[in-house]
C-alpha positions as CSV (number, residue, x, y, z in Angstrom):
1,M,-5.8,-6.8,67.2
2,G,-8.3,-5.5,69.8
3,E,-12.0,-5.5,70.0
4,N,-12.5,-3.7,66.7
5,A,-11.0,-6.4,64.6
6,R,-13.5,-7.9,62.1
7,I,-13.7,-9.9,58.9
8,E,-16.2,-9.2,56.1
9,I,-16.8,-11.9,53.4
10,R,-18.8,-11.0,50.2
11,A,-19.8,-13.0,47.2
12,D,-21.3,-11.5,44.0
13,A,-22.8,-13.8,41.3
14,F,-24.0,-12.9,37.9
15,N,-25.8,-15.4,35.7
16,F,-25.5,-17.9,38.5
17,F,-27.6,-20.6,36.8
18,N,-25.7,-20.1,33.5
19,N,-28.8,-19.4,31.4
20,L,-28.1,-18.6,27.8
21,N,-28.6,-14.9,27.1
22,F,-28.6,-13.9,23.4
23,S,-26.9,-10.7,22.4
24,P,-29.7,-8.4,21.0
25,S,-27.3,-6.9,18.4
26,S,-26.5,-10.3,16.9
27,V,-30.0,-11.0,15.6
28,S,-29.9,-11.1,11.8
29,N,-32.4,-8.5,10.5
30,N,-31.7,-8.9,6.8
31,I,-35.0,-10.3,5.4
32,T,-33.3,-11.9,2.4
33,A,-30.7,-13.8,4.5
34,T,-31.2,-17.5,5.2
35,N,-30.6,-16.9,8.9
36,F,-33.2,-14.1,9.3
37,G,-34.4,-13.7,12.9
38,Q,-31.7,-16.0,14.4
39,A,-29.3,-14.9,17.0
40,Q,-25.7,-15.5,16.0
41,S,-23.9,-15.0,19.4
42,A,-24.6,-15.0,23.1
43,L,-23.5,-12.8,26.1
44,G,-21.0,-13.8,28.7
45,G,-21.4,-16.9,30.9
46,R,-21.3,-17.4,34.7
47,I,-19.3,-14.9,36.7
48,V,-18.6,-15.3,40.5
49,N,-16.6,-12.8,42.5
50,L,-15.4,-13.6,46.0
51,Q,-14.0,-11.0,48.3
52,A,-12.7,-10.9,51.9
53,R,-11.7,-7.9,54.0
54,F,-10.0,-7.9,57.4
55,S,-10.3,-4.6,59.3
56,F,-8.4,-3.9,62.6
């Protein structure tokens, strides 16, 4: 392997605490609707990506 061998470990986390994020396009903007101003859906949940690279 030699002296130049190394390992790199990486972790990416999005929405790590899993907070609810409403989709801006899902808010009802029809003033006559009974659900006016309410969000109907949310964006994706927690995403964690783990990577490892071994270079020699």
